[in-house]
N, C-alpha and C positions, 0 to 999 in steps of 0.2 A: 503494501499499501505504498502512493505517496503520501510524504508529508510536507505541511505548509508552513511558513515565518509569519510570526504575526506582524515584524514590521513592517511587511507587506500588505499588508490587511488592506483593501479599497482600494491600494496607489497605482492599480494597474485600467482606475477607471480617471486616473485624474493627474493633468501635469502643475496643475496649480489652482486654487481658489480662491476669493476674497470670500471674505465673513465680515462680521463686531463681533464683539463680548454678547454671551447675552443675557449676562446679571455681571453687577460686580463683584469685584473679589471680593468683597464682605461676603456675599450670599450666597457663594459658592465656597466646599470645602476639601483639602486634598485627606485623603485617608490612608495615605501610605505615609509610612519614613523611609529616612534615609536606611540601607541596609536590607530592608524586604525584599527577598528573591520571590519570582514566581516561573515553573517552569511550565514549558506547555507541549501538549503536542498537538496535531493536526494530520488528517488525512482528507484525499482527493478521492470521493467514494461515484464519482463518475466521472468519463472527460470523452465527450464526441465531436465531431468536426465533420467537417467535408473532406471525400474525397480527395482536394486537392491543398488540402492544406497542413503544412509541416506542423513539426511538434516540436519546440513551440511555437506557435504561428507571432507573427510579426510584433504587434502592439504586448503579448505576453512572454517574450521570451525569457527577460530576466527573472520574471513572476516565476515564470514554468518550469524554467532550469534550477531555481533555486529549490523549487520542491520537490525534482528530484535526485537533487544531492543531500536536502538537508533531513535531520534525523528528530532534532528536538532545538528547542529555543531555550534560554535560561533568560528573563529579565530581572536585573536587580534595581532597585532606586540608590541613586549617588548624589543627587540632592531634589530639593523640594523647595522651590522660591516661590513663595507667595502662591498662587496656582498652575504653577510650572510643574513638572518633575521631568526630572532627567535618568535614562536609564542607559546601563551598561545592557548591552543584547551580546551574547554569548549562543552562538550559532553552532551545535554540533554537526558535522556531516559522517555521512556512512565511511566513508573509507576513514573515520577514525581522527582527523583534523577539525581543528577551532576555528571559526572568525570572532572576534571582538569588536564591535561597533558602540558609537553613544549618539542618544536622540533624544528630543525634548517633545514634550507636548504640553501648552494650556489647555487644562480641564475646561475654560470657558468660550474657546472658538478653536477653530480648524483653522490649519498653519494655510500661511501667502501661499506658499511655496512650498515647491518638492512634494514626497512620497502623504499620503492620507494613512495617518494611526488612532484607531481607537481602542487603547490599552485598558484608559481611569476616563471615569466621569466625576462628577462631584458625589463626595460622598451620603448618606441619611437622604438622597431624593426620593420623594414619595411619586406615586402614580398620576398624570398629567403633567410634573416638570419639567423641563426644554433640560437636558442633558447637553445638547448641543446645538446650537442657528443653523438656521440653512444654511444651504452652501448660493451663497447669491447668484455666484456666476453663471451657476451652472443650473439652478431654479429648483435642485434638490432641499427638500423638506425636513422640516428639521426633526433631530432625533429629541423620539418621546418620551417618558417611561409609560410603558401601558401596562405593566398590570405589574406586582411585584407576588415573585412564588417561590419555595422552601425549595433547596436542593440538597439532596443528600451527600454528604462527605464522608463515605467511611462511619466512622460508629456519631457523627454529626451531621445535625442539620444548618442551613444560615441561609438567611432572608436573599432574597436577589430578586433585581431589576431587570426585566424584562422590556427588552424594546424590538420594535420590526418596524422595518425601512424600504421600502422600496421606490428603486427607480427607474428610468429609461434610458440611461448614460450607457452608450455602448451593450446596446440591448436590453431585453428586458429581467432586471436583477433585484432579486430579495432576499434581502440581511436581515437573520434574526440574532438579537445580542443579547447577552445575559452579563449582568455585571455584581458583582457583589455589593448588597448595599449597605455595609461597614464599611468597607474599605474604595469604593469604586471600580473597584480593578475589577477585568476583563475576567471571564470564567468560562465563556461557552460562546464562537460566534458558527453560524452555517449561513452558509447561500447558496444561492440557485443562480444563474446566470444562463438565462437560456436565448439563443439567435443572437450571442456575442457576435457582433459583423466585425472580420478584421480582413486587410486586405486581400486575402487569400479566397476567404467565404463565412461561413458561419461555424462559430464554437459554441459549445453548450458543456458546463459542467460545475459541479456540486461539491462543496467540501466542507470539513465539522472539521473545530479547531477547536482544544480546548484545557482547561487547568487541570496538572495530575499533579502538581505537590507543588510546596508551598513552604516560609518560614513562618507565618502570619498565624498559618489556620494548624500548628503544630500542635496537639492536644495534650498536655501533660501526665504521665502515669498515675493511676493509684496505686498507691504502696502496695507490696504484696503481703500475705499473712504473717510470714515472718519478719519484714518491715516494722508491721504495726504494733507486734508483738514486744519488739525490742524498744519500740518507741513507748507501749504503755509498760513494759519494767524500768523502761530509763524516769516516766513520770512519777511513776509508782517510789522509787528509790527518793526522787528529788523531794517529794511530800514526806517522806519517812524522815527524811535529812534533815527538814523544815519542821516536822512535828517536834522530834527529839531535841534540837536545840533550844526551843520556845518553853518546853518540858523544862530545861536541864538553867534556864533562866529564872522560871516560877522557884526552883528546890534552890537554887542558891540566892 
């Protein structure tokens, strides 16, 4: 199965975008901190193209080459300044090599130029809130919280904000994005690109991309029976020592 890189998400549809922040910086909260890391894996679950379309097709060449060659990507937060998050991206390739890059995201607006990434939105947004404004240059709709659902992560459940985004840029594109409510970080991304027109013909693909590990959601292990017994013994000894000291003081 082929993998997908988060730093490339949505970038294949846009060379530049003009936008304005949706809210003042005081109204959106960054929910991640320096040192937090997030490990992602993704898969291209479907790929179809016209007979004359080479792989990868012209406008998706960099994107799909990376998909073919990559295995996973780990994002580490290296800086947070107001509403801008700086990430270090480490991409692990199937041949064992790794590539490190750095990029920034402002959770209030889209970048003016360059690839589009949506790795985080504001923390603790609620249904109906705009996570990101419309892409004015291309007349794309705002990214709005449609509903809040519970997502399971092994032995824990976390509230997750769900967004659905439909565009007609470079074909009919449907995006489904899930963001952890407390941190705002992306936890799952699905897209369905139908009849994306490239120079050589039509291309259709579907991909799924999701968080598989994180430093933020490590659940502390509860003490085992042996550890609990040692703790109980230690507390009992302390209480007994304290009690004897008090008794000795009274008898003296």
